[in-house]
RODO-2510 file (C-alpha; in nm, 4 decimals, decimal comma):
residues 212
     n   res          X          Y          Z
     1     m    -2,9847    -2,3522    -4,5140
     2     r    -3,2002    -2,1064    -4,3552
     3     t    -3,5552    -2,0995    -4,2898
     4     t    -3,7721    -1,8324    -4,2404
     5     d    -4,1547    -1,7465    -4,1252
     6     h    -4,1589    -1,4261    -4,3597
     7     h    -4,1601    -1,4169    -4,7442
     8     p    -3,8559    -1,1792    -4,8987
     9     p    -3,8404    -0,8320    -4,9108
    10     p    -3,8865    -0,7329    -5,2966
    11     p    -3,6002    -0,5045    -5,4770
    12     p    -3,7601    -0,1875    -5,4507
    13     p    -4,0224    -0,0773    -5,7390
    14     p    -4,0051     0,0507    -6,0395
    15     p    -3,8554     0,3082    -6,1572
    16     i    -3,6112     0,0983    -6,2166
    17     y    -3,3397     0,3620    -6,3197
    18     h    -3,2751     0,4423    -5,9949
    19     h    -3,1095     0,1046    -5,8758
    20     p    -2,7835     0,0332    -5,9342
    21     y    -2,8519    -0,3129    -6,0285
    22     l    -3,1302    -0,2656    -6,2763
    23     q    -3,0999    -0,1666    -6,5715
    24     y    -3,3679     0,0207    -6,7878
    25     s    -3,3504    -0,0548    -7,1381
    26     p    -3,7090     0,0493    -7,3169
    27     v    -3,8675    -0,1248    -7,6109
    28     e    -4,1622    -0,1278    -7,8500
    29     k    -4,4583    -0,2046    -7,6916
    30     p    -4,4897    -0,5909    -7,7322
    31     s    -4,6662    -0,7517    -7,9961
    32     n    -4,7771    -1,0960    -8,0641
    33     n    -4,5268    -1,3476    -8,1343
    34     p    -4,4665    -1,7006    -8,2681
    35     l    -4,3600    -1,7778    -7,8877
    36     e    -4,6443    -1,5639    -7,7326
    37     s    -4,9072    -1,8330    -7,7595
    38     l    -4,6850    -2,1042    -7,6342
    39     f    -4,6107    -1,9122    -7,3189
    40     h    -4,9632    -1,8107    -7,2339
    41     i    -5,0431    -2,1889    -7,2407
    42     f    -4,7347    -2,2530    -6,9909
    43     d    -4,8524    -1,9807    -6,7741
    44     s    -5,2030    -2,1104    -6,7565
    45     w    -5,0748    -2,4464    -6,6474
    46     s    -4,8108    -2,2521    -6,4238
    47     r    -5,0842    -2,1514    -6,2509
    48     k    -5,2794    -2,4627    -6,2051
    49     s    -4,9713    -2,7186    -6,1708
    50     e    -4,7372    -2,8105    -5,8595
    51     t    -4,4145    -2,6192    -5,8070
    52     i    -4,1958    -2,8488    -5,9651
    53     a    -4,4257    -2,8383    -6,2593
    54     r    -4,3991    -2,4815    -6,2877
    55     n    -4,0435    -2,5038    -6,2626
    56     s    -4,0490    -2,7656    -6,5511
    57     w    -4,2335    -2,4833    -6,7759
    58     n    -3,9901    -2,2391    -6,6811
    59     n    -3,7576    -2,4312    -6,8073
    60     l    -3,8951    -2,4972    -7,1068
    61     k    -3,9728    -2,1020    -7,1983
    62     l    -3,6051    -2,0907    -7,1641
    63     t    -3,5076    -2,3357    -7,4084
    64     a    -3,7790    -2,2310    -7,6583
    65     k    -3,6239    -1,9080    -7,6552
    66     a    -3,2930    -2,0025    -7,6902
    67     m    -3,3740    -2,1803    -7,9529
    68     t    -3,4720    -1,8766    -8,1364
    69     r    -3,2289    -1,6583    -8,0573
    70     g    -2,9378    -1,9101    -8,1714
    71     g    -2,8420    -2,0631    -7,8593
    72     f    -2,8097    -1,9447    -7,4875
    73     v    -2,4660    -1,7458    -7,5616
    74     s    -2,6226    -1,5879    -7,7916
    75     l    -2,9183    -1,5018    -7,6449
    76     y    -2,7142    -1,3578    -7,3217
    77     q    -2,5321    -1,1189    -7,5906
    78     q    -2,8117    -0,9819    -7,7178
    79     s    -2,9567    -0,9267    -7,3441
    80     f    -2,6514    -0,7997    -7,1770
    81     q    -2,3301    -0,5865    -7,3185
    82     t    -2,0640    -0,8254    -7,2299
    83     e    -1,7094    -0,7435    -7,1639
    84     p    -1,4340    -0,8561    -7,3334
    85     n    -1,2858    -1,2272    -7,2916
    86     e    -1,6663    -1,2975    -7,0524
    87     m    -1,7514    -1,6277    -7,0805
    88     l    -2,1453    -1,7453    -7,0111
    89     k    -2,0961    -2,0397    -6,7775
    90     k    -2,4535    -2,1618    -6,7004
    91     t    -2,8408    -2,0270    -6,7530
    92     f    -3,1117    -2,1125    -6,5339
    93     a    -3,4757    -2,0659    -6,5774
    94     c    -3,5851    -1,9133    -6,2432
    95     s    -3,8282    -1,5843    -6,1100
    96     l    -3,7084    -1,3025    -5,9507
    97     s    -3,9352    -1,1946    -5,6398
    98     t    -4,0604    -0,7790    -5,6842
    99     s    -4,2976    -0,5765    -5,5568
   100     t    -4,5365    -0,6714    -5,7627
   101     g    -4,4883    -1,0251    -5,8016
   102     a    -4,2271    -1,2963    -5,9255
   103     v    -4,1036    -1,2009    -6,2521
   104     a    -4,0473    -1,5136    -6,4381
   105     g    -3,6586    -1,5111    -6,6553
   106     t    -3,3270    -1,6302    -6,7278
   107     l    -3,0188    -1,6183    -6,4470
   108     f    -2,7507    -1,6160    -6,6565
   109     i    -2,3532    -1,6711    -6,4993
   110     s    -2,0953    -1,5507    -6,6397
   111     t    -1,6996    -1,5317    -6,5487
   112     v    -1,7807    -1,1584    -6,4180
   113     r    -2,1918    -1,1351    -6,3348
   114     l    -2,5161    -1,2890    -6,2330
   115     a    -2,7230    -1,1156    -6,4801
   116     f    -3,1265    -1,1622    -6,4966
   117     c    -3,3730    -1,1138    -6,8036
   118     s    -3,7425    -1,1304    -6,7965
   119     y    -3,9063    -1,3547    -7,0301
   120     r    -4,1067    -1,0773    -7,1307
   121     p    -4,1275    -0,6719    -7,1791
   122     l    -4,2448    -0,5217    -6,8596
   123     s    -4,4536    -0,1839    -6,8236
   124     l    -4,2392     0,0408    -6,6344
   125     i    -4,2320     0,4690    -6,5409
   126     s    -3,9645     0,6015    -6,7661
   127     p    -3,7264     0,8256    -6,6750
   128     s    -3,9719     1,0900    -6,8277
   129     g    -4,2440     0,9698    -6,5964
   130     q    -4,4366     0,8138    -6,8878
   131     h    -4,5360     0,4478    -6,8639
   132     a    -4,2904     0,2358    -7,1191
   133     w    -4,1984    -0,1024    -7,1520
   134     s    -3,8802    -0,2388    -7,0996
   135     y    -3,7390    -0,5992    -7,0213
   136     y    -3,6864    -0,6788    -6,5902
   137     k    -3,2880    -0,6468    -6,6392
   138     v    -3,0609    -0,7286    -6,3380
   139     v    -2,6822    -0,7308    -6,3333
   140     i    -2,4841    -0,7598    -6,0197
   141     p    -2,0951    -0,7645    -6,0711
   142     l    -1,9601    -1,1121    -5,9361
   143     g    -1,7054    -0,8699    -5,7046
   144     k    -2,0267    -0,6808    -5,5452
   145     i    -2,1752    -1,0011    -5,4362
   146     g    -2,1513    -1,0312    -5,0236
   147     a    -2,3283    -1,2911    -4,9549
   148     v    -2,5317    -1,5862    -5,1025
   149     n    -2,7690    -1,7734    -4,8934
   150     p    -3,0377    -2,0600    -4,9454
   151     v    -3,3700    -2,0006    -4,8129
   152     t    -3,6464    -2,2514    -4,7084
   153     m    -3,9993    -2,1068    -4,6197
   154     r    -4,0488    -2,2637    -4,3034
   155     e    -4,4241    -2,2849    -4,3686
   156     n    -4,3577    -2,4295    -4,7005
   157     p    -4,0521    -2,6480    -4,7368
   158     s    -4,1054    -2,6527    -5,0910
   159     e    -4,0863    -2,2559    -5,1417
   160     k    -3,7380    -2,2068    -5,1694
   161     y    -3,4665    -1,8988    -5,2357
   162     i    -3,1423    -1,7827    -5,3016
   163     q    -3,0992    -1,4488    -5,1322
   164     t    -2,8390    -1,2969    -5,2981
   165     i    -2,6763    -0,9786    -5,1025
   166     t    -2,4507    -0,6915    -5,2459
   167     i    -2,1605    -0,5259    -5,0464
   168     d    -2,3760    -0,2440    -5,0452
   169     g    -2,6535    -0,4032    -4,9100
   170     h    -2,8978    -0,4566    -5,2152
   171     e    -3,1060    -0,7911    -5,1841
   172     f    -3,2241    -1,0259    -5,4273
   173     w    -3,4521    -1,3048    -5,4321
   174     f    -3,4299    -1,5527    -5,6912
   175     m    -3,7248    -1,8446    -5,7007
   176     r    -3,8292    -2,1570    -5,8694
   177     f    -3,5438    -2,2813    -5,9808
   178     v    -3,5465    -2,6710    -6,1674
   179     n    -3,2489    -2,7138    -5,9704
   180     y    -3,2232    -2,5631    -5,6834
   181     e    -2,9086    -2,7159    -5,5179
   182     k    -2,7230    -2,6747    -5,8944
   183     a    -2,8157    -2,2961    -5,9099
   184     i    -2,6780    -2,2648    -5,5543
   185     e    -2,3724    -2,4981    -5,6447
   186     h    -2,2509    -2,2710    -5,9770
   187     i    -2,3325    -1,9252    -5,8259
   188     l    -2,1113    -2,0025    -5,5254
   189     s    -1,8640    -2,1522    -5,7268
   190     s    -1,8747    -1,8435    -5,9462
   191     v    -1,8403    -1,5980    -5,6893
   192     s    -1,5455    -1,8034    -5,5478
   193     d    -1,3430    -1,8437    -5,8666
   194     f    -1,3735    -1,4617    -5,8788
   195     r    -1,2347    -1,3848    -5,5766
   196     a    -0,9928    -1,6025    -5,6088
   197     h    -0,8554    -1,4750    -5,9334
   198     e    -0,8822    -1,1442    -5,7588
   199     n    -0,7012    -1,1786    -5,4913
   200     g    -0,4506    -1,4070    -5,6534
   201     g    -0,5669    -1,7408    -5,5378
   202     n    -0,7607    -1,6863    -5,2025
   203     p    -1,1070    -1,6923    -5,2352
   204     g    -1,1690    -1,5212    -4,9297
   205     v    -1,4300    -1,5327    -4,6621
   206     v    -1,7119    -1,3055    -4,8340
   207     v    -1,9377    -1,5539    -4,9656
   208     g    -2,1219    -1,8023    -4,8300
   209     s    -2,4248    -1,9807    -4,7433
   210     s    -2,5938    -1,9624    -4,4218
   211     s    -2,7401    -2,2157    -4,1664
   212     s    -3,0182    -2,2656    -3,9171
***
């Protein structure tokens, strides 16, 4: 476990279409929906509660959204274009550190990738330079992951991150997990399994957790 006094550097700010791991998928400006009032209550409590309570609310958000989309597999397939024979292994409610603050959403772990999608569409800059609405999506193929590091803030041990570094030097900092250790375990095992399959049974040494 690595500790640090510094907050993580966020991914580059919008427009997201310039980033190799961020997906731009425009949608209509969001309108009120049956879950919006529930999400608003969750957010209000999140701002007032301790870390563990906030993370639990995020988990409830994920469950509520999955129920309206036919389950977690259906939610994943509706959020991302999947590959043949790809299987969803695990989902986690969490947040992604960005230049404008933490974005709450879902981290999907499949047999081929890590994928993150925000709960709500965000206002971004479209390729034409106009303001547009898009879900904040991150797609990292498992073969592109170079390191996965658990990081704890020294001045606030309850503030924990999972730093994911790609082989071409891009960093993503996931946070606010209900079960932080379980999330690390599943990410590391998924990358190791993918590497072992690609390398004919040898998981390789490119993925691991750093220690202080």
